[in-house]
N, C-alpha and C positions, 0 to 999 in steps of 0.2 A: 457509465454508471452515473450521465452527465444529461441521460435522458429527458426536454422537455426544462429544462436547466436556463436561466436567464442571465447572463454574465457580460460585467458591464467591467472592460476593460477598462485601463488607464494604459498609457503608454508615457515615461517619464524619459531624458532626455540623459544614459549611459550608454555606449554604446550599443551594450546589451540589447540596444531596440532594433537593429537588421534582426531579429533574429524569432521580433513579435508577427509575423506574415506566420512563418510555419506553426509557429504556438494557435493566432486564430484557427487554421487550419485546422490543429489536432485538439482542438472545446472542441468544433461544431464533427468531425467524424467522429467524436467523444458523444453525440448526442446532444450540446450546447449551443444555445444562438447567445452570436456574439454583435458587440455593439463596444465600438475603441470612442473613449475621451485620451488628448492628444495633448500633454506644451506644445512650449516653443520650440524648445530647449531640440525632445521627441521629433518634430517637425523639419529639425536644421538634418536629423538622420535618416531618416526614413518617412517619403511621400505618405501623406495622406491619402493620396489615392492609389498603395498601390492595399494602406491598408482595406481603407473601400473593401477593393480586393478580395481580402482574405474572411472578410465580414460578411459582406456581401450589403452592407447597411452606411449608411452617410458616418461618416466619422463626425467628431466633436472637438471641435479645434480654435472658440471664442465657447464667452456664456452671456446669450443675450437675452430678449423679449422672453423669451422661450422657457428660461429659466434652464434648462436644457441639465442641472445637475440636479435639480428634481423631481425634474418626470425619468430619469434611470431611477437615479437613488433615493427617492421621499417613502415615507409612509407609504403612499398608494401606487410611489414610481412599478417602471418594468424595471428593475433589477430583481435577481432573489441574488446576488453576491457581489461586493465592487473588488474585483481583479485588477492590482495594481503591479506592473511584469513588462517590465522591471520598471524599480527603486528605487532612485538616487539618493546616496547622502542628505539633499537637500529635501528632496521632498516625503525622506524620513524624516528628517527636523518637523519640519511643517504641518505635515500629518500628527507628529505629538503635538504641534502650540498653539494647534487649528490657525494655522496661521492659511488663508485659501485670496490664495493671488496667480493662483496659474484653476485653469479647466478641472485638474487631475486632485492634484489636492480639495478644492472644490467641489470637487464628488464627493470625496473619500469624509470632509466635514459629514456635509449631509450626511449616507450612508449611517455615521456613527451613530448619531444627532436617529435617525432613524431605526435605527437596531437590525440594518443590511448588512451582514455574516461582513466581513468587508479580511484579505487573504496578499501578502505584500510582500515579492518575488525582489529581495534585494541582489544589487546588479554596484561593486564598486572596485578600485583597491585597495587592497585587504590593508595598507593605511589606513584608510579612512573607514570602516569596518570597522580599526582597533579604535578611533579614535573611542573616546568617554563618555561624550555629547554624542553622539551617535550609538553607542553602545546602552547611554543610559534611558534614547530619547524611543527604542526598539523594545526595554523593556516595561516602559509607560504609556504607552504602546498595546502592548500585550495583555499589561495585569484588565484592558480597558477591551478583553477578550481577539481584539483581533488575533491574525495563524500568522505567521514571517514562516516561509520555505527557505529552506538553509541552502545557500550555498556556497557551491561546493572552491572553495581554495584552493589555488593551481598558478603555480605562474606567477604571488605576488597577487594578483587577483581576487575577491569576492566575485566569482564567474556565478550568474543565475543560474538555479536551481532547470534537471531536464525538462522537460515539457511535461512528461509522466507526471516527476513528481512534482511539479506546477497544477497540474493537472485532477492528481489524486488527495492535493489539497484543500482548491475548490469543491470538489466531488463531495470532503469532506465538512468542513461548513458551508456549504446548499443543504446537504438531505441532514434525515432523521439519523439515531446520534445514539439508536437503543443502547450500542455498546462502549458507552462514556462513562469512566472512571470503571473501569473492567481492566484487568491485565491478564492477555489473552495468550499464551504460546501454540506457537504452531509450529512441526518438525518437514521435511520438504527433501525434494529429491533421493538420491541414493547413499548409501555408506558403500566405506571402499575395506577388504579386507586386506591387507599387504602375507604380497605370496613370499618376496623380496627387496628390497632397495627400490626393485621401475615393477615390479609387477600386480595388479593388486585381483579381488573375488567382488566383483558391484555387479550393477543390472543394469535394464535400458529405459528406468522412469527422469525424466529431465528433472526434474522441480516443479514445470510447468503450474503445475492442479493449489500443490502448494503454496506459492508462492501467491497464487489467487485468492487462498484464502485467507493469507497475511494481509494480499493487497485489501479487503473487505471487510473486516476486521476491523484494519486501521478506517480507513473512511465511514464504518459503521462507529466508529468514533473510542476503538479501545485502545490503550496501548501495547503492541506486538512488538515478542522475542521469536525471531526467525531463527531458529537454531536448524541448521541444512551444510550443504558439502557449500552452496556461491560466496556470493560477493557478497559486498553491499544492498540492504537497500535500503532507504530514504525513509520510509516507512514503517521501518522497523531496528528494534536493537539487535544486529543479530552473533548470533553466537562460534565459530568456523569451527566445524567438527570434521571428521573422513569416516570415523573408524563404526563401527557399532560401539562398543565402550563409548566412544566422546559422546553422541550420541546422548544414551544413557544418565552419563554422567551431567551436562549441559542441562539435560533439559529437567531430570528431577534437582539438580540448584535453580532452573530457571522455573520452577511452578514451587518455590514457596512460600514466593508471591501473589501465587497467578489464580483465575481467575476461572481457569477454561486453556484443555489442551485438546490443539486438533492433531492429531499424532497422524495426517498425514503421508509420512516417510516412508519409500520400501526400502526397511532397512534390512542392512542382510542377518538370513537365516543360521550360516557358519562363519565359523572361521578357523581361522587357522595357524600356526605355530609361526609367524614369519622364519626364512633365510635369514640373519646378517648379513648376508653372502648374497649378489648375485648365482641363480643357480642354474648354471650352465643347459645351453639345449644340446638336440640329440639323442638327453636319457628319456628314458622312459621312466617317471613319476610320479609316483601316487601320491595325493595329498588326502592327513587325515581332518577330516573335518568335526566338529568343536560345535556347537549351535547355543547365538548369540539366546540371550534371554530377553525374553518380548518385556519392549516395555510398557506396553499397555500397565501387564502384568505386574513390573517391581511400581510404576509412579502408585497406584492404585491399593498397592497394601499402602507406600505409606503415605501419600494422603488418601485417605479414604474416602471424601466429602467433596471431591472434587472432582466437576462439571469435563469425564471426558467421553473425546468424541475420533473414534474411531473409522481407519480404511479396511478396504476388500476386495481384492484386487484379486478375480478371478480365471482360470482358461478355457471353463466349461462353456461360454456362451451361454449359460442358460439363466435366465431370469431365479428358476425354481430352486438351479444351486449354489446362486449366488446370495440370494434369501436364508439357504439353511446353512451357506457356510458363517453370511453376516450374523446372526441368531444367534450363533454359538457363540460367536467373541463375541458381540451381544451380551450376554446371561453370564460370559466368564468373566470379564473384567467389568461388570456391572457396566453396563455404559451411557451414553444421554442417549445414540443413538451410536447409525454405527453404517459409511456412507463404503455404495458396492458397486463394481463396477467392472470390465472387464477389459485385462493385459492389455486388450492390441487398442486401449483407449494414452498409454503410452506416448510420449511425445507431442502427441497428435493438439490443434487448439480445439476440438471440440470434443462432446463423449457427451456419457448415455449413464446417468450409475441411480441407481436408490434408493436412497435414506429411509435407512430402515430402524425403528422406534419397537420400543415394548407394547405398542400396538396396534399400530397399521406401518405401512410402508406406501413411500409417491417416488414418480417417477419424476428425472431430470431429461431432459435434450435440449443440449444447446455448448456454450461455449465453455471454456474451462473458468473465462471470467463473469459466466452469471450464475453456474455450479459455487463459485468461490459465495460470493451475495445471498445463494440461497442457501449457502451451512453459515454463515454470521449471523447472518434471521432469525435460521430457527436454534439457533447457538442461544440468542439475543430471547428466544422466546425460553428457554430452556431457564436461563439464568432467571427470567421476570420471575416461573415459578417457582423458583428457588427459596424469595421473595417473599413471595404470600402468607 
């Protein structure tokens, strides 16, 4: 998601600066080029040589006659985005007041004046993060279009966000945002139907593709609601569900103000009346299975004009069969397009899929991250055509 992006990385004097080496490596692993700028306080925590090694470039520790702040973050500067990570309360306050007494704050002022996107990842003790002046500074800087990566509040500290969360916000700030001001609902993962208090009916879906779609929609500018059986995600509002019925209810509710639904979850086709007590082992048992409602059909009935993307997994391994089933689903629920793939990709990092709409089908082969971006971009085109 960061291929070809130039990231100027500002490091201030939080103890979280010890994580900057790995952050720089992660930005580069995702395709970015990185050049670092450090405050004097940050240099007391992590040596510039370590950051130079991590970025494979010289580190700016002073503003000299080379006017490094302009060379990096000016109107014709090197950087596509200026990332401050970690950002102390002191640094956030200085950025809000245009106080330029460190290389980092000088670069920030230059970037803001040059309309270079700025991303800030704060890290400090929780009482500092809750200080009215700090909160006012954050609000003020956000009103200028600066993106803040929310910290993880744990153990009385507002800890710096994960590397993944920071990289996603950098990608969102630096790239095109064709889904900006759009609300996209994504279902993901497997559902589980209770048999008794300890047993469930479920499937092999990992949720990797659905999460990739949600992340991609976020990077492309959308507000994302993720309905799944997993944990919270920094890129989405998460509605945690277990059963097919819970997923349907949560999705219907989320779609009330949505622009689109991407139904990537592997939803149970059947449910069963659960036993209130654990079923004893060693006995023959017959389960009476009842079909669950089709989520996309229920959403289509409730929201007749909503853009909906469906998924269709098959086990035949034949493209013709996948196309036939995808077209049936496309027509039945009046979908914008269908992503068809073989069930063998469940749980893997790579995938092969056919994107099928009313006029044609195209093939995608690659990572699920790449498929997520492909789906987000196609969805943006669908929503753009609706507004034409």
